[in-house]
Steps between C-alpha positions, in 0.01 A plus 500: 500500500559424131128497433445833677770663291370365171140579590606860552641496149226300330196700609610781266420272207127533538429161644236614745350837404125477572444873484660839561423777741333807356795727582748332262612721204272417202783384270637271772154372589427416134834318468425279800148429375650373173745293699217310665406361158840329469620165627517480876833351596871479421748229417861592576854376550646552848866502592580469871854564620643474851829672579795450734622791714775570246242547222562172318199289407436221752203340325290572193180364346309582183133404496202549273150573626195458273159532668324381183621148578348255749610531864746211471680671211492872590863522617784348299865492611731595214852552642689451826829687552538574131442142383186336355296346781528123524194276499553435870524871581191581293290223653589596858464875455192501276306252710558716809431833326189388314354335807440843650158654424473784252530840661194718461477876536206584722515879473482697180809707405265802508515456878879531486551757221408861582340565160303799631824690543686376192723779371570582134879545483558499122283553196590491131290485185518119515493403867444603860691373806342489843659447841280304735552461873412200714239531773673491840183370672500193273870417545569584861824303532660658192649849463293572189629855470836356392348318200455693174253351251457646150253395230516627141186512284494522122263784410389369160397152616433589865699194611775455758836465324749515788511423871798583717579505870812594696606541859608837637695336780516157671200397710450244777230236482386203713535704819862572418601140429549580133612806307428584136805683368407551134193481279506544123191425289497591132223334306398617154195390306418501134253774411169383359300643213225734612223292340654162572301237685816431697511758779836419660834464331744215553801559724801604294817294489757650735255595773646417841445531872760468775502506879808477721458445869644345812320265737648441842819653362523270198504688165290374209367618166190418295482570127190456282493497121336335196153617602199369312136578564290187541165376628522315828432125485131427545390854412299575186717649227430862410473606140819662373 
């Protein structure tokens, strides 16, 4: 479940954009084309918290994921219950976590994002903000109409400078076994110079993503921060 949640967040970062449909607004289409030229994956810090029924924290972990590292080093355990992880805790957790194969996205996000019907909701002299829906046929087990995705494009450089997503109301997933109660994505990127060889800006400090949910009645929360764009281990590095 953790991977599905983070994948939903991470595909907005341009990891897998092989091409856009012809109906996308020109400014938005250009921004995504530039995004393709950037690095293809993300490193991030993940905080996982499990709660008691009274709202107090039952268990907490802080982990770091860096796909630019070899498989045996991708995940690193940093803290457990507010304390630095011990050598024993790190060895046990990291060996189990890193033993699992890397997750791969088979479908392109263009099969999930309804770019043809992207709607311009705000336009200034400097930027334009689009709301983009998710395709219900591609995410049949998710109430996509309750998810609001917005992407802001800098007009001068033609690059994406902000990605956000929120939840209109709680939605059930996993055939009702789990319920997502809150979603808050706010990721900002540094604008790039119009003539720069670098086509995608770095993620700004302070960008965050958060999901709260309950699974089989047990409340939990995932927080992501400290994003950094990287090249996956074993992949050729792209020119910046």
